[in-house]
N, C-alpha and C positions, 0 to 999 in steps of 0.2 A: 504494500500500500504506500502510495507516494506521501512524502512528508510535507510537500508543499503543493500549492495550487497556482498554476501559471495561466494567465489569460491576458491578452491585449498588451503584452510587453511588461506586465507587472507580475510579481510573485508574492503570494500570500502564504503564511504559515497555517497549518491545520489548527483549528481552534482547540485550546486546552480545556476550555469550558464553553458552554453554549453561548453563541454570539447573537445578540438581537440588535439589528440596526433599524433605527426609526427615522423616517422622513416626515417631519411635522410640516405639512403644507402651509406656507405663508408665515412661518414662525420667525419673524425678524428678531434680532437681539433686543432684549428688554422684556419680552413676555415672561420668560422663566424668572428673571430677576425680580420683576414686579410681584409675581405670585409668591416668591420666597419672602420678599419684604413684607407682604401682607400676612405672612404666617400660614399660607395655604398649601405649602409644598415642602414637607419635611424631607422627602427623598431628594429633591433637587437642592435643598439647603445643604444636605450632607455632601452631595456631589460637588457643588460649588466650592465647598470648604476643603474637601479631601480628594476629589477626583480631578478631572480636567475640564476646563471651560475656556475655549478660545473662540475668536471670530474669524471666519474665513470668507471666501467668495464663492458664489454659485456661478453658473454660466449664464451668459446673455444670449438670447432673450431669457429673461427671468420668468419662465413659465414652467408648468408642471411636467410635461412630457420630456423636454430636453434635459431637465435637471434630474428627474428620477432615473432616466437612462444613463446619464453621466455617472450618477452614484453607483448604479449596479453594474456598470462596465468598467469603471475606473478611468474613463476617457472623456474628452470634450466632444461636442457634436460633430466636429470635423472628422472624427474617427467613427463614431457610432451612427451618424446620419440623421438623428432625430433632432430637428431644428425648430420645432414648434408643436403646438397641439393640432395645427391646421396649416395646410400649405397648398400651393399650386403644383400639381403633379404634371410635369412636362410630358411624361410618357403617355398619359391618358388625356392630357389637355383639359383637365378639370380640377376644381378646387375640392380637396378631400380632407377628412380627418386623418391625422398621422398616428393612428392607433393600430394599424395592421402590422403584425410581426414581420411581414416582408420588407418593411421600410428599415428595420434594424440591420445594420451592416456587420456587426461583430457579435461574438458570444458574450453572454453575461457571466459575471462571477458565479452566479448560481449554477449555470450549466457546467462550468469548469469544476465547481465543488462537487456536484453530483458525480461527474466522471471520476473524481478522486475518492468516491465512496461515501460522501457525506449525505446526511438527511436534511432536506430543505423544506421550509414553509414560507410562503409569500402571501400576505394579506393586504389588500388595498381597499380604500373606501369606495372609489369609483371604478366601475368595470372597464373604463376606457384604457386603463393601464395594464390590466391583467394579462392580456395577450402578449404585449411587449415584454413585460417582466418575466413571463413564464416561457418565453421562446426557447425551444430546444430541450426543455425539461421533460423527463419521463415522469408523468404524473400518475402515481400509484401509491396505495397505502404502504407505509414503511419506507418510501423513497422520497416523494415530494408531493406537496399539495399547493395549490394556488387558487385563491378565490377572492371575491370582493364582498364588502358589506352590502353593496347595492343589489346584488343578485345572489345573496347567500342562500336564499330559498331554492335556487335552481342548481346548486352545486351537485355534481354527480361524480362517481368514481372515474368514469371514462373521461370527462372533460376537466375535472378539477383535482382528481386524486383523493377526494374525500366526499362524503355525503352526510346528510343529517346535521348540517352546520348550525341551524337554528336551535336544535335540541342540545347540541354540544355547548353552545355559547350561553344558552338560557335567556336570550333576548328575542323580542319580536323583530321582524324585518324593519329596519329604520327607514325613515323618510330621507330621500336624497338631499334635501335641504334642511339639515338638522345637525346639531352637535352629536346626536346619537349615532350618526353614520360613522364618525371617527371613534366614538366610544366602543362601537362594535368591533372595530379593528383591534383595540387594546384588549378587550375582553376575550376575543378569539385568540389573541397571542398568548394570554395567560393559560387558557384551556389547552392550547396546543402544546405549550411547554410542559404542562402537568402530565399530559397523556402521550402525545406523539414524541416529545423530547427531541425536537430538531436540533441539529448541530449549528445551523445558521438559519435565522428567521429575519425576514424583512417586513416591516410594518409601515404602511404609507397612508396618511390621513387625507382629509379634505380641508380646504381653507375657508369653509363657510363662516366660521366664527371670526377669523382674522379679517375677512372682507368687511365685517360689520363692526368689530370692536377692537379698539386700540389696546396696546399693553397697559396693564394696571386697571382697566375698567372692570366693574363687577362681573360681567359675563365672561370676559377673557380670563380673569382670575379663577372663576368657577371651572372653566374648561381645563385649565392647567392643573387645578386641584384634582380633577377627575383623572387626568393623565398621570399625575404624580402617584396616585394610588396604585394604578396598574403597573407602572414601571417599578415602583417599590416592591411589588410582589415578585416581579421577574428578578430583581436584584437579590431578594431574599432566597431565591432558588439557586443563586450562584452564577447567574448569567452575567456576561459582559454586556452592558447596555450602552450603546453609542447612538447619539441623537444629532441630527442635523436638519436642515430645511432645504426645500427646493427653491425658495426665493423669499425675499422680505415683502413688505407691504407699506404703502403710504397713502395718506389722504390725497384724493384727486378731485377736489371740489373747490369752488370759489367761496367768497365771503358770504354768499347767500345760500350756501350748502348745495349748490347745483353742480353737476359734473362739469369740470373744466376741460373742454374738448377742442382739439384741433382736427377738423374734419378733412383729412388728407385727400380723399377722393374728390371732394368738392373743390379743394384748392387746385388740384391737378386738372380737373375738368375745366376750371376757369382759365388756366394757363395754356393747356394743350388741346382743349376741345373735349366735349362730352364723350366719355367712354374710351378715349384714346389710350389712357393708362389704366392699369388694373392694380388696385391696392388690395393687399392681403394682410389680414390681422391674425397673426399666429396664436393669439390668446383664444380664438374662437374654439368652442367645444360645445357639447350638448347641454351644458349646465350654465347658462348665461344669466340666470335670475339675479345672482349676487354681483355681477360685474358688467352686464349689458354688452359683452364682447368688447369692452373698452380696456385697453392696456397701453403701455408706454413704448411699444415697439411695433413697427410696421415695415413691410417690404413692398415694393411696387415694381411692376413690369411696364416698360416704357415703349412707345412706338419708335420705329426707325427714324433716324434723323434728328433726334432730340440732342441739343447741346447739353450734355450731362453736367459738366462742371458749372455752367451757368445756372442750371436748374438747382443743383445742390447748394450753390451760394444763395439763391433766393429762398430755398427751404430753410437753410441755416439761419437766415435773418428773421424768420418768423418768430414771434413771441412764443415761448414755451418749447422750442426745439433745442435739444442739447447736442444732437449730432445728426448730420446728413451725409452719408457716405456712399460711394459707389460699391458695387458688389465685392470687388477684389479687396478693397480697403476694409470693408465691414467684416468680411470673412476672415481676414488676417487678424483684425483686432479682437474679434469675438470668438474665434476658433469655430467657424461654421462651414458646412459643406457648400461650396459654390454652386453646384448643380441643383441645389434645392432652394436657392434664394433668388429674389428678383434682381432687377438691374440696379436698384438703389435700396438703401436701408435708412429709415428715419426713426430716431429715438427722441422721446419727449423728456422734459425736465421732471423733477421730483413730484410736483403736484399737478401735472398735466397728463392727459391721456390722448391717444390718437384714435379717431374713428374713421369710417369710410365716408359715407354721406349722411347728412342729418336725417334723411327720410328712411335710412336703412337700419337705424338702431331703435329697438323697442326698450325704453328705459322704465316702463311701467312697473317692472318687478323690483326696482330699487326703492326700498323703504327707508333706508338710512343714507346719509351722505356717502358718496362713493369713496371706497378704498380699493386700490388695485395695484398692479405690478407690471413687470415686463421690461423696465428700463435698467440703466446702469445704477440708478438710485436705489434699486431693490436688490443689489447684488450681495450685500453683507448678510451672512447667515451664521448661526451658532454651530459649533462643533463641541459637543458635551459628552463626556464618558464617565462612567462610574469607576474608573480606574485611573491611576496616574499613568501617563504615557510620555514617551520621549518626544519633546517638541524641539525642532531645530530653530535656533534664533535666526530671525531675518527671513525665514522661508514664507512664501505666500501659500497658505493652505487653502484648499478648495473643498467644497462639499463632497466631491468625488474622491477625496483622500480618506473618507471615513472608514472604509473597510481596511485600508492600510493601517490606520491608527488602531483599530479594534483587533486586528489579527497579528500585526507585526511589531507594534510599538509599546505594548503593555509593560509597565515597570513594576506595578504592585498589585496586590489582591484588592478586593472590593473596598470602595471608599466608605461604605456605610458602616 
């Protein structure tokens, strides 16, 4: 049996104890600390005191799919190919969700770990990630399971490697727009560790709460209190618990609490002619109620003959635009696959979002002032472990270093 796991140019040690890696969707630095300050998170309090807590960078665009796949492959999107939740597929000539496993260009750490003889469990809140995360896994009892809270009632041995998930967890099927969707992930993780005893487990939540509630607010503190309880139970079982996030979150509204939007398609229609350019918003997914498909990153496909440098200069001069780059410059800066990006990339500032056209966005589902992500300003994320790990001074840590920290860099036993 191999003593190491090698994948995508990185080598990982076999776990000496069960390893649980958690991606808390939208968990910018501050959420954990505020919950600890309020006295709601004893597990996190012990970890902050005796474990490891640093801040790293996620990948841009700061969206769910690119970052979860970076975390589980140990690579940036330029390598694994997942550069958004949604993109323009040049092969089919259509705009599609980037959730089909065929879009993933490399193996995951999970597949390599299974080939090394380890037992795996992958639990996500939303089903959009399940296929990508589970690509290449042999899903079967005793080997690996992969399922989502959203469709936990439909889990089967053939499709998920497990059945009877609702009975196992002891919760009703949660609503997709609820804190319970994420709680189900943690509850399932505890039950799997008690029964299945996976060697490596990955838990990925939804950012429903973070889209609505800033760090330190009562609802946010309650959410992290819930999380603290489940992670404390995993810690008590002797697990290495490593937590990071796929992106941060910022307020994206004006003084009147209205979404502060640059409608990029309308801008380009005015400059180049109606429909001449095609704007793609990579934040787009089936769950738009809490963000209205409004994020801080967009790409656009341009008609032939456009003076691109002049266009980029005009875009960069617009209020609320942080960066306007051509494809090559954007892909070099943000480590993105050139064949899956438009001719230009536009990133808005911290409190602005980018839309297509005013008429194309239904914002009726936004009940609170908009909080969203996608830009450079949402790149800072926590890296928190319940063990002390070796930290290299001056190194830029990324969220996709979390498996390296959890498997290769442990210094001590549990922090608690």
